[in-house]
N, C-alpha and C positions, 0 to 999 in steps of 0.2 A: 405268210398266213396260210394255213391249212384249208383245204376245201370245207371242212365241217365249220371252221371259223367264219368262212366266208358266207356259208349258208346262214349261220346264225346271225351275223351281221345283216344280211339281207332281209331276214325276217323281222329283226328289231326295227329297222328302217320302215318297211312296210306297215308294222303294226303301229308305229309312232304316227305315220301319216295317216292311218285309219282312225286312230283315236282323236287326232287334232283336225280332222276334216271338216267339221262344223264350224271351225275357227278361221282356217285358212283359204278354204274354197270361196266363200263369199267375198273375200277379198281379192283373189286371184281372178276368178272367172264370174260366177253367179251362184246364189243360195240354192237355185234349182238343181245343181249338181250334188248337193248333200242328199236330195232324195233319190238321185240316180245312183248315188255310190250305195245307199242303204238297198236298193232294188238290186244292184249287182250282188251283193251279200246273200240275198234271199235267193235269187235265181242259181247262185253258186252251189246252194244246198241241193237244188234238184239236179244239177249236173254232178254232184258228188254222189248222189244216189245211183246214178247210171255209172259213175266210174267204180263204185264199189261193186258191182256187179260184173261190169265188162272188165275193168283193170285189174281185179283181183281175183275174179271168179271166171272169168271168161264167158259170161252170158250177156249177150247184147240185148238190152230191153228197150222197146219202143213204147212201153206202156207205163212209164214212170207219171207222165201227166195225169193219169187216173188216180193215183194216190195223192198227187199235189191237188187235185180238183176236190178230192174227198176231204182233204184238210180244209180247203177253203169252205165247202159246203157245211161241214161240220160247225165251223165257227159261225158262218151266217145263220145257219138253221138255229143253232144254241142261241144266239142273241136276238134274232129278229122274231123267231117263232116261239121259242122256249123261255125266253126272258132270263136267260143265263147271264151270269157275270163273266168277266174276262177269263179267268183261269179255268172255271168249268167248261166254257165254250172252247177255249184253247186245247183242253185235254180232250173233248169230245171230238174234236177235228182229227187230232193225233190218234186217238183211238179207232176212229171209223177208218183212217188210212192204212193203219196197221193191221186191223182185222181184215179189210179188203186184200191186204197184201198176203196175208196167211191163206185166205181162201183161193186167190188167184195163183199164188205160188204152189200150192199143194198140186195143182194140175199142171202148171206151166214148167216147172223144175223137171219134171219127168222128161222133157224134151231138151234138146240142144241145137245149136247153130240156127240156121234160118227158121227152122220149126218153133223154136223159142220165140224168136223175134216176131213171128206171125201171130202166135197165140196171144202175145202181149199186146199187139196192136188190136186184136179181135177183142179182148177184154175192154180195152180203152174206148173202142167204138160202142160196145154194147151199153156201157154206162154213160157215155156222152149223149146216145140218142135217147136214153131213159132220163136223163136229166133235162133234155129239151122238151119231152113229152109230159113229165110230171111237174106242170106248171103251178098248181096250187102250192107245192112245196118249195121247188127250186126256182121258180119265176121264169122259167122255159127261156125263150130267146133273150128276154129282158134281163135275166139274171136276178140276183137277190141282193139288195143294198142293206145296210144297217148302220146304226149310230154307235160310235165307239163308246164303251162304258166310261164315264168320266173320271174314275179313280181306280187304280190298279193297286192292290196291296201286295208287298213283297216283304214278308216279316212284319218288322214294326214301320217300315216305309210305305208311304201312300204316294204314288207316282201319277202324274196325268200324261197319258200317251198322246193326248191332243197336242202337247207341246212338241214340235218337231225335233228338238235336241234331244229330249227325253226318249221319244220314239227311236232316234237313230241309236243311241246308246243301248237301248233295251234290244235292238236287233242285233247289234254286234255281240251282246252278252249270249243271246240264245244261239246265234251262229257259232260263237266261239265256243260253246259248251258242246255243240254237235260236232265240230271238228275235234276237239280234244276227245270226245267219246270214241269217234272213228279211229283217232290214232292210238288209244289204248287198245281197242279191238284188234286193229291191225298188228300189234306188236305182241299180241297174245297168242297162245297156242292155237286160238281159233282163227286168227289171222294166218297162221302158218298153214293150217288146214286149207283155208280158201286158196292160198298160193298152190299148194299141192294139187287140189282138184283142178285148178286153172292148167297146170303144167301138163299133167297126165291123169285123168280121172280113174283109168284102168288100174294104174300103178297105185293110186291112193286108195282103191278099194282092197288091193291086194295086201296092204300094210295095215287094214283093219279099219279104215275110215269110212263112215257112213256118207257116200257121196250125196245120196237124195237129201238126207237132214242137213248137211252142210250148205248145199245150194239153197235149200228152204230158209235156213237160217238167214243166210246172206240176202235173200229175196225180201224177207221180213224186214231185216234191219234197214235195207234200202228203202222199203215202202214206209218205215218210220220217219226216215230222215226226208223223204219227199213230203210226207204228211206234215211235218213241222215246219217246211218250207211254205207249203200251201196254207197253212194256219197264219204264219206270219204275214204272207202277202194278202190274206184277207183283212187282217187287222191294217196293215199298211194302206190298202185301197178302200177299206170299208165296203167291200163288194165281192160277190161270188158269181162266177159266170161258167157255163157248161163249156164255152170256147176254150177254157184253160185246160179241159180235160181230153182235147183232141189230140191225135196223135203228133200232129206237126209240132206241138209244144215239146214232146218227147224227142222229137228229131232235133230241135234246136239244142236241147240239153245233151244229146249224144255229141253234136259237133262242138260244144263248148268243152265238153270233157276230153274229146280228142285232141283238139287244138291246144288245151292247156297241157295236157300229158297225161294219158290213161295209165294207171297205175301208180300215179304220184298223189300224195294225200292233198296238196294244196294246187294241184293242177287245175282243177275245175274253177278255182277262184281267178287264177290268171286268163283262162280260155274265156271265161263269162265276162270278165271286166274288158278284155281287149274288145271283143265282138260287139259288146253294148256301147263302149265308147265309140267305135266306129259308126255303129247304126246311128247314135245320136249326132255326130258331127256330119256325117255324109248325107243323112237325110235333109239336111238344110242346104246342102250345096247342090245335089243332083237328084232329080226324080227317080232315075233308075239306079240309085245308090247300091241296091242289093246285088247288082251285076258285080260292081268292084268288091263288095264283101265276099262274094262267090269266089272271084279270082284269088283274093288274099288267102282264103281258106285252102284253096287247091294248092298255092304255092307253099303253104306252111306244111301241108300233109306230104307235098312231094320232097321239100328239102329239110323238113325236120320231122321225119316219121314218128318220131317219139314225144312230139309236141313240144311246145315252148318249155315245159319243164325239163324235158331231156335235153334241149338245147341249151339251157341255163347250166344243168350239171356239166355237160360238155365243155362249156366255156369256163366254169369253175375248175374243172380239173386241169384244164390248159394253163390257167394263170395261177393256180396255187402251188405252194411250195410243198414238195412231198414231205410227209412226217419221217423224222428221223428215227430208223429202226433201233432198238436198243442193242448195244455190242454183244457179238456172241462170245460165247466162252467154251474152252476146251473141256476136256474131262477133269481137269485138275482145279476147275474153277476160274481159271486165269483167262484174261481177255486175249483173244486172238489178234494178231497184228493186222 
């Protein structure tokens, strides 16, 4: 079996487990884990927004929580304050996050290395404190809760997201669309431009690429993805809070992306799932479980510097049968011995 076939088989197995989780998880463990699995998928989108910038463009952002929080507050304000339905509120959250990414990115992507990381933290802190102080709109320290719209229309279908199973499959659909969109972008000429800028921005500029515009485009796309994650999380919890805009949330997303494998499309799902499962399991067994989680993270970084995604690819290459090259021919078109 070739490496590509093994990867496809692994993807199919994970996809089947994801699709059947609401049926087998309650039987094997507890129905509580269905919600945890849905939460993993949402948080993986935030990690994917970090991965898009860091893994493909070479920009380490600690401000993705800002766009995640904007997505949350757009939904909460739309439903609780403006009386919007599901899709208008969802759109408001995503548009707010994307617009904020455009404004912040116009300034931030002029910088690189630690300067870029610092300015993203600054933007996150500014709007974190703004959300805390603007209590009539955001709820301040208490956050802003709302009631889920009873019916969501998708074409001719009418769904109730108050049903946990329907909500789970809706989250899968939105997350899957986002990952498919990222996959298309990364395989396009724009994705090649992202990698060229990451490898050497000076050479990229010399061959005619607009480095600033490419970085800004990546920043806005990453903000859009984080905004979708925030909007989903708001509907998942029926709540928005300024605490989700703090930079430590971005820091967790950075760790998830690195552990899963920066520069791999599905690495954020792997890293997010592993660390959230560890958090849920160890938190019941030991009060200081974060110490053990930190040790595991350090070991992965040391012994698998390309993340778990890179470790998986190395394992696949080791066990896979190499593809048979086509027989070479001589000038007369006859097979060589």
